[in-house]
TIROPA-186128 format. One record per residue (C-alpha): residue in three letters; x, y, z. Coordinates in Angstrom, 3 decimals, padded with zeros to 6 digits, always signed. Layout:
N
ala,X,Y,Z
...
//
This chain:
507
met,+000.000,+000.000,+000.000
arg,+001.351,+003.435,-000.940
glu,+001.647,+006.023,+001.781
phe,+001.261,+009.743,+001.232
ile,+002.111,+012.734,+003.425
val,-000.401,+015.578,+003.242
glu,+000.672,+018.956,+004.587
ala,-002.052,+021.597,+004.631
asp,-002.548,+025.131,+005.862
gly,-005.022,+027.974,+005.558
gly,-005.173,+031.586,+006.576
ser,-007.459,+034.601,+006.751
arg,-006.293,+038.209,+006.734
gly,-008.763,+039.642,+009.198
asn,-010.481,+036.495,+010.517
pro,-012.905,+036.744,+008.883
gly,-011.199,+038.318,+005.898
pro,-009.633,+037.446,+002.533
ala,-008.697,+033.795,+002.911
gly,-006.955,+030.982,+001.099
tyr,-005.439,+027.571,+001.590
gly,-002.473,+025.518,+000.428
ala,-001.921,+021.770,+000.461
val,+000.946,+019.495,-000.593
val,+000.921,+015.739,-001.217
ser,+004.288,+013.973,-001.110
asp,+005.489,+010.393,-001.258
ala,+006.196,+009.134,+002.274
ala,+009.076,+006.952,+001.082
thr,+010.928,+009.387,-001.191
gly,+009.716,+012.813,-000.087
glu,+008.894,+013.722,-003.687
thr,+006.130,+016.296,-004.116
leu,+003.328,+014.645,-006.068
ala,+000.586,+017.263,-005.993
glu,-000.157,+020.767,-004.814
ala,-003.423,+022.565,-004.199
ala,-003.995,+026.260,-003.571
glu,-007.169,+028.295,-003.693
tyr,-008.536,+031.705,-002.815
leu,-011.729,+031.371,-000.756
gly,-013.040,+034.909,-000.624
thr,-013.958,+036.156,+002.859
thr,-014.002,+033.548,+005.612
thr,-012.212,+032.559,+008.832
asn,-008.852,+030.967,+009.599
asn,-010.498,+027.770,+010.786
val,-012.605,+027.351,+007.668
ala,-009.527,+028.007,+005.501
glu,-007.533,+025.373,+007.397
tyr,-010.265,+022.785,+007.026
ser,-010.553,+023.655,+003.346
gly,-006.812,+023.043,+002.921
leu,-007.116,+019.677,+004.661
leu,-010.022,+018.671,+002.422
ala,-008.147,+019.718,-000.735
gly,-005.039,+017.785,+000.317
leu,-007.009,+014.622,+001.039
arg,-008.829,+014.862,-002.285
ala,-005.552,+015.333,-004.150
ala,-004.156,+012.246,-002.416
arg,-007.229,+010.227,-003.354
glu,-006.855,+011.260,-006.999
leu,-003.324,+009.860,-006.950
asp,-004.265,+006.559,-005.282
pro,-007.634,+005.921,-003.616
gln,-006.152,+002.849,-001.864
ala,-003.284,+004.747,-000.198
ala,-002.716,+005.396,+003.488
val,-002.393,+009.079,+004.375
his,-000.546,+010.843,+007.187
val,-001.691,+014.461,+007.614
arg,+000.608,+017.086,+009.104
met,-000.763,+020.516,+010.043
asp,+000.255,+023.347,+012.342
ser,-003.371,+023.826,+013.430
lys,-003.768,+022.085,+016.772
leu,-007.505,+022.655,+016.493
val,-007.912,+020.739,+013.224
val,-005.568,+017.923,+014.262
glu,-007.283,+017.368,+017.615
gln,-010.791,+017.604,+016.178
met,-010.108,+015.267,+013.256
ser,-008.406,+012.836,+015.644
gly,-011.612,+012.768,+017.693
arg,-010.118,+014.219,+020.879
trp,-011.819,+017.629,+020.684
lys,-015.425,+018.431,+019.896
ile,-016.349,+020.432,+016.804
lys,-018.657,+023.264,+017.834
his,-018.430,+025.821,+015.026
pro,-021.288,+025.346,+012.511
ala,-019.105,+026.366,+009.540
met,-016.504,+023.711,+010.346
lys,-018.781,+020.747,+010.990
pro,-019.667,+020.039,+007.321
leu,-016.036,+020.510,+006.227
ala,-014.812,+018.110,+008.894
ala,-017.479,+015.566,+007.999
glu,-016.565,+015.804,+004.316
ala,-012.854,+015.390,+005.094
ala,-013.615,+012.282,+007.153
arg,-015.367,+010.708,+004.153
val,-012.543,+011.119,+001.623
phe,-010.779,+007.953,+002.802
pro,-012.201,+005.016,+004.764
pro,-011.872,+005.193,+008.578
gly,-008.441,+004.165,+009.828
arg,-006.573,+005.076,+006.641
val,-005.793,+008.656,+007.700
thr,-003.677,+009.675,+010.698
tyr,-002.990,+013.172,+011.990
glu,+000.054,+014.901,+013.461
trp,+000.528,+018.447,+014.729
ile,+003.766,+020.112,+013.573
pro,+005.248,+023.550,+014.356
arg,+004.538,+026.271,+011.819
glu,+008.150,+026.406,+010.665
arg,+007.836,+022.795,+009.465
asn,+004.763,+023.611,+007.392
lys,+006.335,+026.281,+005.183
his,+005.418,+024.738,+001.820
ala,+001.674,+024.677,+002.494
asp,+001.851,+028.050,+004.237
arg,+003.541,+029.575,+001.175
leu,+000.871,+028.191,-001.132
ala,-001.889,+029.591,+001.085
asn,-000.293,+033.029,+001.108
glu,+000.226,+032.948,-002.658
ala,-003.461,+032.140,-003.084
met,-004.471,+035.039,-000.844
asp,-002.075,+037.417,-002.613
ala,-003.410,+036.475,-006.031
gly,-007.009,+036.577,-004.885
gln,-006.614,+040.048,-003.448
arg,-005.055,+041.167,-006.747
gly,-008.198,+039.965,-008.491
glu,-006.394,+037.168,-010.326
leu,-008.446,+034.303,-008.894
gly,-012.102,+033.509,-008.676
val,-013.795,+032.442,-005.474
ser,-013.999,+028.811,-004.459
pro,-017.237,+027.152,-005.644
ala,-017.795,+026.009,-002.059
his,-018.081,+029.666,-001.081
gly,-020.549,+030.687,-003.699
gly,-018.455,+031.978,-006.583
pro,-016.956,+030.842,-009.880
pro,-014.190,+028.222,-009.880
ala,-010.709,+029.370,-008.967
arg,-007.687,+028.979,-011.197
ala,-004.496,+027.120,-010.338
lys,-005.984,+024.528,-008.022
ser,-004.582,+020.999,-007.625
arg,-001.748,+019.915,-009.904
val,-000.170,+016.433,-009.912
gly,+003.484,+015.670,-010.579
glu,+002.920,+014.257,-014.080
glu,+001.232,+017.446,-015.235
leu,+004.060,+019.521,-013.806
arg,+006.666,+017.416,-015.555
ala,+004.740,+017.804,-018.827
arg,+005.334,+021.529,-018.453
gly,+009.058,+020.882,-018.016
arg,+009.160,+021.461,-014.269
ser,+010.196,+019.199,-011.402
ala,+007.375,+018.258,-009.085
ser,+009.554,+018.733,-006.031
ala,+010.457,+022.269,-007.101
ser,+006.943,+023.305,-008.106
arg,+005.093,+026.373,-006.882
ala,+001.485,+027.387,-007.226
ala,+001.415,+029.797,-010.174
leu,-000.461,+032.396,-008.226
asp,+002.000,+035.216,-007.801
thr,+002.771,+036.275,-011.373
pro,+001.163,+039.678,-011.974
arg,-000.640,+040.156,-015.234
ala,+001.089,+042.637,-017.521
gly,-000.341,+046.082,-016.973
ala,-002.832,+044.829,-014.421
val,-004.124,+047.386,-011.946
pro,-005.116,+045.937,-008.560
pro,-008.791,+046.548,-007.829
glu,-009.686,+048.941,-005.039
arg,-010.291,+046.996,-001.851
pro,-013.656,+047.413,-000.111
ser,-013.853,+049.214,+003.202
ser,-013.047,+046.998,+006.159
pro,-015.143,+046.839,+009.332
pro,-014.653,+049.726,+011.765
gly,-011.769,+049.189,+014.108
asp,-009.608,+046.952,+011.890
ala,-006.425,+048.987,+011.662
thr,-004.112,+047.199,+009.252
ala,-005.131,+048.798,+005.965
gly,-005.605,+052.195,+007.579
ala,-002.082,+052.041,+008.974
ala,-000.708,+051.307,+005.511
arg,-002.526,+054.346,+004.096
val,-001.219,+056.528,+006.913
arg,+002.372,+055.535,+006.238
ala,+001.854,+056.185,+002.536
ala,+000.335,+059.582,+003.272
leu,+003.154,+060.559,+005.622
asp,+005.782,+059.451,+003.118
ser,+004.027,+061.447,+000.408
ala,+003.932,+064.548,+002.610
ser,+007.654,+064.427,+003.407
ala,+008.726,+063.353,-000.107
pro,+006.094,+064.316,-002.728
ala,+007.944,+062.553,-005.533
ser,+008.098,+059.210,-003.756
ser,+005.670,+056.438,-004.556
ser,+002.965,+055.439,-002.105
ala,+003.581,+052.586,+000.336
ser,+002.400,+049.150,-000.675
ala,-000.556,+047.659,+001.132
met,+000.346,+045.924,+004.364
arg,-000.133,+042.168,+004.343
ser,-002.197,+041.221,+007.349
gly,-001.875,+037.638,+008.552
ala,-002.964,+038.472,+012.071
met,-005.209,+035.931,+013.681
glu,-007.708,+036.851,+016.297
ser,-006.801,+036.015,+019.857
gly,-007.349,+037.225,+023.405
ala,-006.317,+036.672,+026.993
met,-007.948,+034.930,+029.902
glu,-010.474,+036.707,+032.087
ser,-008.671,+035.687,+035.253
gly,-005.588,+037.761,+034.449
ala,-003.214,+034.834,+034.962
met,-001.501,+035.631,+031.648
glu,-001.635,+039.417,+032.034
ser,+001.668,+041.241,+031.924
gly,+003.396,+044.158,+030.252
val,+001.538,+047.363,+029.399
arg,+000.098,+049.204,+032.387
gly,-002.410,+052.063,+032.482
ala,-001.863,+054.411,+029.569
gly,-004.348,+057.069,+028.607
gly,-005.031,+058.909,+025.391
ile,-003.544,+056.428,+022.945
gly,-004.481,+057.498,+019.417
val,-004.177,+054.863,+016.697
gly,-005.865,+054.703,+013.305
ala,-007.899,+051.873,+011.851
gly,-010.015,+050.738,+008.960
asp,-009.757,+050.707,+005.198
ala,-011.422,+053.850,+003.897
pro,-011.998,+054.941,+000.281
ala,-009.211,+056.587,-001.667
gly,-010.411,+060.088,-000.822
lys,-009.577,+059.632,+002.853
thr,-005.802,+060.065,+002.457
ala,-005.826,+063.657,+003.733
ala,-007.838,+062.637,+006.779
asp,-005.399,+059.819,+007.447
leu,-002.492,+062.276,+007.282
arg,-004.140,+064.748,+009.650
ala,-005.025,+061.982,+012.050
ala,-001.534,+060.491,+012.110
gln,+000.002,+063.877,+012.748
ala,-002.555,+064.611,+015.465
val,-001.686,+061.534,+017.490
ala,+002.053,+061.934,+016.880
thr,+002.166,+065.613,+017.881
pro,+003.350,+066.313,+021.458
gly,+000.532,+067.593,+023.593
ser,-002.231,+065.813,+021.720
gly,-002.389,+063.022,+024.300
ser,-000.325,+061.080,+026.792
gly,-000.174,+057.989,+024.617
thr,+002.022,+057.164,+021.656
gly,+000.495,+056.778,+018.177
ala,+001.256,+053.669,+016.124
ala,+002.239,+055.790,+013.115
ala,+004.620,+058.579,+014.173
ala,+004.846,+061.634,+011.923
arg,+008.025,+061.537,+009.846
gly,+008.036,+065.147,+008.768
pro,+006.738,+068.593,+009.760
glu,+002.999,+069.118,+009.672
pro,+001.887,+070.964,+006.534
ala,+000.500,+074.386,+007.294
ser,-002.805,+073.510,+005.649
ala,-003.420,+070.400,+007.758
ala,-005.760,+071.111,+010.634
thr,-004.845,+069.232,+013.808
pro,-007.803,+067.742,+015.699
ser,-007.621,+068.210,+019.453
ser,-007.872,+064.474,+020.019
gly,-008.581,+061.227,+018.235
trp,-008.630,+060.430,+014.554
ala,-011.360,+062.332,+012.807
pro,-011.381,+065.755,+011.147
ala,-014.101,+068.144,+012.224
asp,-016.438,+067.234,+009.334
met,-016.476,+063.508,+010.184
gly,-019.336,+063.774,+012.660
pro,-019.375,+062.371,+016.193
pro,-018.066,+058.823,+016.535
ala,-019.643,+055.865,+018.251
thr,-017.584,+055.731,+021.432
phe,-017.283,+052.541,+023.472
val,-016.315,+053.118,+027.098
leu,-015.070,+049.655,+028.054
leu,-015.479,+048.709,+031.711
arg,-014.107,+045.453,+033.038
his,-016.369,+044.146,+035.813
gly,-015.377,+044.454,+039.462
glu,-013.542,+041.738,+041.344
thr,-015.076,+038.342,+042.107
pro,-013.714,+035.878,+044.675
leu,-011.729,+034.269,+041.824
thr,-010.066,+037.464,+040.549
pro,-007.334,+037.970,+043.193
gln,-006.531,+034.233,+042.997
lys,-005.937,+034.622,+039.233
arg,-008.126,+031.680,+038.295
phe,-009.613,+031.029,+034.864
ser,-013.132,+032.427,+035.033
gly,-014.902,+032.440,+031.706
ser,-018.433,+031.825,+030.510
gly,-018.365,+028.069,+031.101
gly,-017.709,+027.986,+034.840
ser,-019.501,+028.833,+038.069
asp,-020.513,+032.368,+036.988
pro,-019.439,+034.073,+040.250
ser,-020.953,+037.296,+041.512
leu,-018.990,+040.309,+042.700
ser,-017.123,+040.189,+045.990
asp,-017.473,+043.017,+048.517
ala,-014.345,+044.580,+047.005
gly,-015.857,+044.246,+043.538
arg,-019.060,+046.011,+044.571
glu,-017.050,+048.867,+046.067
gln,-015.093,+049.136,+042.801
ala,-018.367,+049.325,+040.876
glu,-019.647,+052.108,+043.159
arg,-016.463,+054.130,+042.688
thr,-016.665,+053.658,+038.919
ala,-020.297,+054.735,+038.914
ala,-019.429,+057.944,+040.776
ala,-016.609,+058.746,+038.353
leu,-018.781,+058.191,+035.281
ala,-021.592,+060.260,+036.789
arg,-019.163,+063.162,+037.232
arg,-018.138,+062.925,+033.571
gly,-021.750,+062.808,+032.430
thr,-021.059,+061.490,+028.920
val,-022.451,+057.936,+028.956
gln,-025.759,+057.661,+027.089
ala,-026.423,+053.913,+027.247
val,-025.231,+050.842,+029.158
val,-024.749,+047.396,+027.597
ala,-023.502,+044.370,+029.547
ser,-022.341,+040.812,+029.073
pro,-024.941,+038.282,+030.278
leu,-022.696,+036.912,+033.062
ala,-023.551,+037.693,+036.679
arg,-020.445,+039.748,+037.496
thr,-020.925,+042.084,+034.535
arg,-024.688,+042.482,+035.010
glu,-024.132,+043.324,+038.675
thr,-021.416,+045.857,+037.839
ala,-023.564,+047.383,+035.087
gly,-026.586,+047.576,+037.375
ile,-024.686,+049.577,+039.990
val,-023.354,+052.020,+037.388
ala,-026.644,+052.342,+035.491
ala,-028.601,+053.080,+038.663
arg,-026.241,+055.977,+039.413
leu,-026.575,+057.271,+035.819
gly,-030.359,+056.819,+035.617
leu,-030.093,+054.418,+032.671
glu,-031.359,+050.919,+031.856
val,-029.043,+047.980,+031.178
ser,-029.206,+046.103,+027.881
val,-027.665,+042.626,+027.733
glu,-025.548,+041.576,+024.736
glu,-024.574,+037.891,+024.417
gly,-021.571,+038.713,+022.221
leu,-019.822,+040.490,+025.126
arg,-019.483,+037.345,+027.274
glu,-016.082,+036.003,+028.266
thr,-014.334,+033.071,+026.566
asp,-015.413,+029.583,+027.640
phe,-012.288,+028.033,+029.197
gly,-013.658,+024.484,+029.248
ala,-012.080,+022.168,+031.823
trp,-009.752,+024.964,+032.963
glu,-012.560,+026.977,+034.568
gly,-011.746,+027.691,+038.219
leu,-008.113,+026.546,+037.921
thr,-004.964,+028.640,+038.234
phe,-002.459,+028.793,+035.420
ala,-000.068,+026.603,+037.407
glu,-002.783,+023.990,+037.954
val,-003.589,+023.883,+034.254
arg,+000.083,+023.494,+033.373
glu,+000.373,+020.597,+035.798
arg,-002.781,+018.786,+034.640
his,-002.941,+019.607,+030.918
pro,+000.573,+020.647,+029.782
asp,+000.202,+019.689,+026.114
asp,-003.168,+021.381,+025.726
leu,-001.880,+024.508,+027.468
asn,+001.193,+024.695,+025.218
ala,-000.990,+024.344,+022.132
trp,-003.331,+027.052,+023.452
leu,-000.438,+029.424,+024.079
ser,+000.971,+028.733,+020.611
ser,-002.161,+029.146,+018.498
pro,-005.345,+031.222,+018.831
asp,-007.150,+028.362,+017.078
ala,-006.521,+025.914,+019.926
glu,-009.348,+025.270,+022.359
pro,-008.896,+024.751,+026.101
thr,-009.155,+021.161,+027.325
gly,-012.656,+019.763,+027.162
gly,-013.874,+021.726,+024.170
gly,-013.743,+025.297,+025.415
glu,-013.756,+028.295,+023.084
ser,-010.653,+029.230,+021.111
phe,-009.429,+032.819,+021.113
ala,-009.998,+032.911,+017.348
asp,-013.678,+032.049,+017.806
thr,-013.976,+034.543,+020.657
ala,-012.499,+037.291,+018.492
thr,-014.833,+036.514,+015.591
arg,-017.783,+036.837,+017.974
val,-016.454,+040.069,+019.480
ala,-015.829,+041.636,+016.062
ala,-019.383,+040.851,+014.962
thr,-020.705,+042.375,+018.193
arg,-018.556,+045.467,+017.648
asp,-020.041,+045.978,+014.189
lys,-023.575,+045.500,+015.509
leu,-023.112,+047.986,+018.345
thr,-021.290,+050.655,+016.313
ala,-024.280,+050.676,+013.953
ala,-026.803,+050.767,+016.792
tyr,-025.019,+053.542,+018.716
ala,-023.619,+055.685,+015.887
gly,-022.647,+059.112,+017.206
arg,-023.307,+058.126,+020.839
thr,-021.244,+057.144,+023.877
val,-022.102,+053.726,+025.262
leu,-020.680,+051.928,+028.295
leu,-019.880,+048.272,+027.566
val,-019.483,+046.272,+030.765
thr,-017.574,+043.156,+029.816
his,-014.444,+041.043,+030.452
val,-010.713,+040.834,+029.808
thr,-010.791,+038.966,+026.501
pro,-013.484,+041.069,+024.764
ile,-011.872,+044.344,+025.876
lys,-008.368,+043.327,+024.853
thr,-009.697,+042.033,+021.552
leu,-011.428,+045.336,+020.768
ile,-008.228,+047.216,+021.631
arg,-006.098,+044.860,+019.536
leu,-008.371,+045.161,+016.512
ala,-008.353,+048.944,+016.720
leu,-004.562,+049.018,+016.985
gly,-003.975,+046.427,+014.277
ala,-001.643,+044.663,+016.719
pro,-000.527,+041.029,+016.345
pro,-002.289,+038.260,+018.292
glu,+000.418,+037.979,+020.931
ala,-000.265,+041.600,+021.956
leu,-003.106,+040.351,+024.122
phe,-000.628,+038.578,+026.378
arg,+001.258,+041.864,+026.790
met,-001.578,+043.992,+028.141
glu,-002.682,+044.220,+031.753
leu,-006.338,+044.946,+032.409
ser,-007.291,+045.570,+036.024
ala,-010.662,+044.839,+037.584
ala,-013.064,+047.795,+037.182
ser,-010.638,+049.559,+034.820
leu,-011.839,+051.858,+032.040
ser,-010.698,+051.898,+028.415
ala,-012.221,+053.697,+025.424
val,-012.322,+053.355,+021.644
ala,-013.999,+055.763,+019.210
tyr,-015.303,+054.453,+015.857
tyr,-015.777,+056.955,+013.022
ala,-018.075,+056.890,+010.030
asp,-015.238,+056.265,+007.560
gly,-014.184,+053.069,+009.334
asn,-011.283,+054.535,+011.313
ala,-010.921,+053.915,+015.033
ser,-009.049,+055.707,+017.797
val,-008.009,+054.141,+021.092
arg,-008.467,+056.966,+023.571
leu,-007.931,+055.306,+026.928
phe,-006.563,+052.037,+028.281
asn,-006.686,+050.460,+031.767
glu,-007.547,+053.701,+033.575
thr,-007.888,+053.014,+037.330
ser,-007.471,+056.454,+038.960
his,-011.176,+056.449,+039.888
leu,-010.552,+053.489,+042.211
arg,-007.983,+055.299,+044.348
//
């Protein structure tokens, strides 16, 4: 019986965002590359792209020899554990893909192995080539995602040799630009996603300091959504910093001047105590008006402003135990209720909050109720603001989890796609939920200031998305109980982080 090695990968630039996959089939005995598959999927998530890569690799192997045994190697702990039957599959978009992958070969003929990302470079390269070509408009959308068939899908070694190329040296022919092709204008991204906006800002700043220079190329965003545990056991690094101004979003071409003004505003001394992500690299033009704070020029209109309040302490908080949405749902401690009262008094003095929205968990509803009563407002409950479900780790300290589930913990720390032991919620899934909730609430509260009473992971995720920071940034932020942060979302899709981990009201 022949044996094949299938290496597969998938990625999404935005999660969800422009996505693609790559897969390689090689001979287990010789290492020769026998087939490659790569495809642009349109807009979807990392997990769906990874499963799509697995399915394509298995199908390519079956085309070569339907009687073969297959050993799958992937750097997605989530896919490997779920397809091996050790983790449950919860996400509705992944269940049909996983079921289809399980049917390609008879049971027992496919085995799975997790490998580090650096050992999966071939499939990763193919996935990135597919995304690059798709974003240049050179590929169609996968039929499975509702569009016309994509070009340059699976290719077997014989076909490659017929073209005069070695199978082992082959590449997906996805990165050759068409002569004279002009990349299509990308659509606007959701509010608060900073990557494309940051690229425009750098281009605008470069153009201002050197008018003859060409604009910066678009930043490639491979960032995957992730967060940090509610308990604070992984919190470290950045401590309370106010007035951080950072741009976000992918606005139409006419927004370049606004991007330039905004970047200079946050980089100019005196405009805030924080440091902007894009520092001005030249003197401000005399014609560029400098806003007093934030991103938007005066004609942008008032933003939707989220004042982000982490709930007060529970009995689990000072012990730094995992406390998500799948555990005991603790109420506030006496210290937590006092923190909520102090926060309520501070917000009442400011007088800017116009609505209060809370996570459905007891600690956030109790915190929100105390604040809302002081402000004379009602509390709305939003399911999307709940904390991550930490599965079997709920109620445990970080040290206890490391002792009991070391492999699962290492996988979880290495990949936002990994779920906690027992089928908890991955950080990638949490971030997808939080981003959808952000979009829903920015539309509902356009031009208003709303207090969102929520948890560590949702707050850090909103901050990370607005900053366009990499996934590991969430492990480098500290978020204290009853702390305040703030993000403003403008009509053109830009976002400005105005406050982070403010705790002076508790002293």
